[in-house]
N, C-alpha and C positions, 0 to 999 in steps of 0.2 A: 452040542450047544453044554457048556460045562456047568455042572455043581453050580456053581457060584456067581453065573451067566443068570443059570431059569432062575439063585436066588434075589439079583438083582434087580430085573426084568421089571417085576411084580413092581416090588418095592419101590424104584422109579417113579413106575406109574400113582400107583395110591401116594405118594409124596406128592405128582402134580398136583393131584386131586384134589387132595388137601386143601393145600396153598390157596386152593381157589372156593374152598369154602365158607361160610363163615366159623367155624368148626378149626380151624389154621389155628388163631390163641390157646384152644384145650390144647391142640398137641405140640407149639411149644412149648409150653407146660412143661408137659410131658416126655421134655427131653433127655433121654440118655443121661443122668449122671457119668462126668469121666470118672475109668477106674485110676487111681492114685497109684505110685506104686513103692516100696519107700526103704530107705536103704539106712538103716545105722552105723554110719563113720565110724563112730571112737562110745566105747561102753564107759559109763561112769567116771567120765571126765569134767563133768559145765560143773562151773563155781553158780554162781546165784551175779547176772550182772543184770546189768542197767541201759542194756543198750536198745537206742532209740527203732522201731520196723522200718529201715534203709538203711543199703549198704558194709552187711553181713556178710556180700558172694559177689561175685566179677566172670563173668561167661568170655571166654579169651576164643574168638571165634579163627583168630592165628593158627593161636596153637591147640584147636580143636581142646581146650580141658576146661574147666570150672574152678573157681577157687575160693575158699571156706577160710572165717576169718573166725575166732568163738573163742572165751574167755575159760582156761581151767582154771587149779585148785593157784591159790592166791592174784586167781584173776589174774594170771598170764595170759596172754596173747599165744596162742597155735590157729594153724595153718596146715592147709589140706589142700592137696588134688585131684579133681576127677579124667582120667583123658576117658572123650568122649570116643576113640577109636578101640580101645583096647573091652573099656568097661570095667574100669578097677580105680581104685582110690588110693589114694599117695597117705605112710600112716601121721601120723600128729606132729608138727613140728616145731618147736615152739621158739619162734625168733623175736621175744621182747618181756620182759620181765613187766608186772601189772602192780607189786607194791601191796600187795593185799587190799586191794580198793576194788568194789565191785563198778564202781563211778568208771576205771577207768581200760573202758571195755574197748575192743579194735574195729574198725569199721575201715574199708578198703573201696580201692580205683582203681577202675587200668587206663593208665597215658597213655597217649597216643605214640609213644617212643615206646611202649608195651613193658616195663615195667609194673610192676603193680606195690601200690602205694598205699603204704596200712596206719592208721590216724591213732592213737591212741589223744584222752584229755585226763593228764598226770591231773586226777580231782587239784583243783584251784590252785595248782601251778606252774602246769608250764604244758606246748601240746607238742606231739613227737611223731613224731616219722618215722614209718621201719620202709624203707625200699627194698624191690628184690634185685640184688645182684646183676640178674641176667635177666635179657624183655623176655616175656615171653616165656617166663617157665619162675617154680619156687625152686628150686633142686638146685642151688648155686650160690649160697649166701645171699648175709645180710646186711646192709648197716643202716643204720637208726643218727636222725640228725634230731635236735631239737628246734621247732619253729618258733624263731628270737622275736617274732610279733604275736606270736600267742601268746604272747605271757597266761598268768593265772587262769588259764583254761579246765574247761569240764566238754564230757557230750558235746565229742564229734562228730559234724554231718556233712560230709563230700556229697559233693557232684563234679561232673565233666561237662561241661557246655557242645555245641556243633566241634566250635575250634580247638578246642582241646582244653578251653582254660578248666583249669583244675579251683573248686571254690571246696573253704573247710568254714561253714559257720561253727561257732561254739559260744559258750558263757563265759561268762568272764566274772570271777568272785574279785569286786574294789577290791577292796580289806584288801588282800595281798598284797595291791600298789601299792595303797595307799589308806594306815590303819586309820586315821580317822572320817572315814567311810563308813554307814552301816554296815552290818554286814546282810542284810536281805537289801543290798545294792548288789543287784547281778543278770546284768545287760546280755544281752545279744552282740559278739561282733562277729565280722568274719575274716580269712587268711583266702586270697586268690594267688596263683602264678599261673604263670604265661607260659612257662620253660620247662613244664612236667614234671612244677616238684624243684626244680631245683635252688630259684628264689623264689622269695613271698613281699607281698606287698598288706596290711591287716585295713581295714577298712578307717581304719578315718587316715591314711596315709593316704588312701584312694580318693573321699571323700571330702575330706576335714570337718565330716562330726566324728563326735567320740562317743558314739556307739550307732549300730545299726537300730536292736533294735529294745525298748526297754525306760525307765520313768526313772525317776531318786526321786521323788516329793509329794507321795500318793497319801493322802489323808490313813488311809487303808493300810502304811505302811507297802504294800504290793506291788513288791518293785523286784520280785525277781520271776523273770521270764523263761517257764518249763514250754519249750519246743515237741509237740509231741508225736510234727513225721514232718520233713519237707517231701515232697514229691517231683522231682524232674516231668516236664513234660515239651516234649518241640512235636510241633504239630507245621512242618513247611519250614517254612525260615523266620517263627517265628517259635520264643524259648518262655518258660515260665515256671519257677518254683513257686508251689501252693507250696501254704503254712498254716498248721493249726498250733496253736500254742495256748495258756492258761498260764494265772499270774500265781504266785506267790509270795508267803511273806509276812511276817509278824502277828499282824494284826491287831483287834484295841492291843493287845499287847503290850505293844511296842518291837522297835526290832529284834527278831528273832527269823534263824532262818528257818523261812517251807516249816509255817510255824498253821499255813492255812491257803488255800488254794480256793480259786475264783475264777465265772468266766471262764470262757470259748470265745477266742477269738481269731477271724481270717484273714490274709496275707496275700499277695503273691508277689516274687521277688522275679527280676526285666536281668538276667544277667549282659545286656544290650547296653543296661542304662544305667545299669546298679541302683537303680532307684526302686520303690516298694509300692502297689497298690492295689483298693478295695476288691472287696466283689466289682464294686458298678462300675469302675474303672477310675475310680478319681487317683492320680499320680500325687503321690505324698514325700516324692522324692525320694531323700540317700538316706530318712532315716524316721521312724516311725516314732515318737515321745508319745505319752499318755493321752494329748486332746487327738489325738488320729488313731490312736486305741479303743478309744470309748466316744467317738464320734461318727466315726468311717467304720473299726472292722470288728465291733463288736456280735456274736449272734448269738450267744447265749447266757443268759445273766444266773449266775449262782449264788446262793447264798455263802456270809461267810462265817459260818462252823464247821463240827467238824462231826457229822453226822454218826451213831455209833461209830467215835473211832476214825472212819474212815474216809480219806479225804475227798472234797468233792472241786471239780473233778480229777480223776486218775491223770497219774501222770503221761501216761498213751491216750493220743488221739489219730485217727486216721482221715485221711485229704485226698478230693480224688479232684473231677471233674469231667463234665459232662461237655467239650465248647465253649462255652461264656458262663459256666451252666456248676460254680464247685458244690461241692458237699465235703461235707464234715459224718464222721463216726463216733462216738465218747461213751462214755457211764463214768458213775456215780454210784456211791450207794448208799444205803438206808437205816434206818437206825439199827436194824436187826440184819445189820448187813446182807442185805440183799441189792445184788447189782441190778440196774438199773441204762438198756442198752438205747440211747437214742440216733437221730440221725435229724443231721439239719440240712437244708438244702437251697440255693441260691432260686428263687426262681424268676430273677429280671433288675425285681425294684426291693426288698426284704427276704429274710431268712426264716425256713416256714421249720419251725424241729417236731418231734415225732420219738415217744416213744414205742419204737421195732421190737422189744424180746429184755427179756428178764433173767439173770443168772449167767452170761454171756461179760468172757476179757474178745474184745475187738483184738488182732494181733496185727493184723497188716490184712489189705486188697490190692489186686491185682484187674487191670482192665478184662473184661468176656469180649466185647466189642461198643459200636459208639456210646453208647449210654448202661450197660452193664457191667459191675465189677463183682468176679467175685472175696467174698471177706474170709479170712480165718481166723476164729473165735476157737479161744477153750475154755471150762471150765472150771473151777475154783478144785483142788488137788486131785482135777481127772488123768486119766492115760486121755490120746486122741486128739484129732484137729475134728472138729467140724467146720465143713462150707457152708459160704451161704452167697442167697442173689441178691443183691440191691437192684435193683430197674428204675431208672432215672432220679436216683437220689432216697428215693417214696417205698419201690415198692421190694418189700424182705421175707425169701423164699430159702428153709432150710435146699439146702444138696447132698450133700456126699460125707462121708466120714473120713479119716486118714488116720488108721493104725496106730499107734505108738505104746511104746512098751512101757513106757512110762509116762507120768504127768510134764508137762511144756510149759515155761517160760516166759519164749519169748520164739515169733515166726519172721524173716522178712523170705519177701522175693530175692531173684537174684537176679543181680541186674541183667539184661539184656540174657535172661536166664533162655536156655537147648534147655530140654526132657532128657535125660528122665532128673537133671539137678536144675528145681525150678523153684523149690524155698526151701530154706534150711530152716532148721526148729531148733532151739536148744530147750535141753532138756529140765527143770528144773529140778534144784539141790537142792537135799534134804532139809537143809540147816541156814540159812543166812548169813553165818563165818565160811567165809571163800577158803579159809583153812580147808573148807569141806568142799568136795568134786564131786556128787556124785550122778552128776546126772548125765543123761548121751545126747553126745551129736546124731541128729538125724537130717538128711535128705530125700526129699521126696519129689515125685515128678507125677505126669502125665502118661500115661501107657499110649505109644502111638496108634493110629487107629488105624481102621486097616484098606476100610471100606465109611467117608461120608454123602451121605444124601442132605437135601436141602430138607428143611424141614423137620424130618427125623432126627437131622445128626451122625453119628456115633455110633455105628454094627458092625457086625462082624471083627471084631478087634481078634 
């Protein structure tokens, strides 16, 4: 009997024994943490970016490659590719200008025809798409076009459905189209392509509604929509896009852009019917207005204040779901600039919210199993990414740490990831001015497991 088999036999018996005992839960809690490997794909190149935690990278199983995109100096758009067969990264390749605005960040999807599509919301002006010239490759040039149905766009959030439709949600700065509209009227719209990005229609053309999510006449002037994250989910034939967002606006001071933040909301979008729904399943139709969000979508009420100069809640919130039970992760700051982290979970008839941690900026999350999610988080001004496990939207515990040479400002899980390229981490720049670009681009993944045992998990890496 080989040495490996001699080790496996008693471990297997132990696993079976432990599974049958009341102490099994304790063994599960002690399940070994995964070992992450990290690669710095580009050093001292990243500028400040406002990118939301979605669509920063995608895996192409046909090419056996992972493609990532990020904002460099002047917020210019760069891409790189990882060849999983050779284990090598391509050098950074500039494909589009960012016009020195951190809002003009890139996001990407892989169209069904194999072409990589990269989107930028040129802040308040236009929605731009840069398309790889060759399918399943980023090495043969790019073609850039402006999507005319996405005028006055910021914050592009793309996803692809099971039938290959490509949606890009974006926020519209309506004043750019009609100067008589107040500056803090900024609803969400979307564009849709059913032919791999060649032609587009926007949500108004598709539904007849002037916007997808928004309001125009709140007494508190909080008519700006800030989506923190969108998460596409497919289960069998059912598709849902989970959405978490907050409001901003001038508040009692009148019409001022992004002066205050307020409240947390949740909805899900059905691509098949182009309709929005509440956590309870209420069909809200093709447009969410203020009455909908206040009556059916509000998860948490937060005060209309600027505590300690920190907006409450933050621009980034996370969303996920366990079956029909969505959950949210979000944080606020107090008068002492201490961050407070909250989890909100839908119980089936109401939202329950509790504080789960302090001092963390939750950056991204990924499903581990049916009810457990891995949450990636950072601490202000410190290197490394910490991971935590959230079970049933309630139970929170530390898992491991991913070392990084410098502080990290953004984390995105790679769409359809394949290790060792599971997440992309954009390093924090030392200056808010995008003319400075000295953050690292780091990709991390879980080290392969040689043996996976019930209950005990990964052993003998």
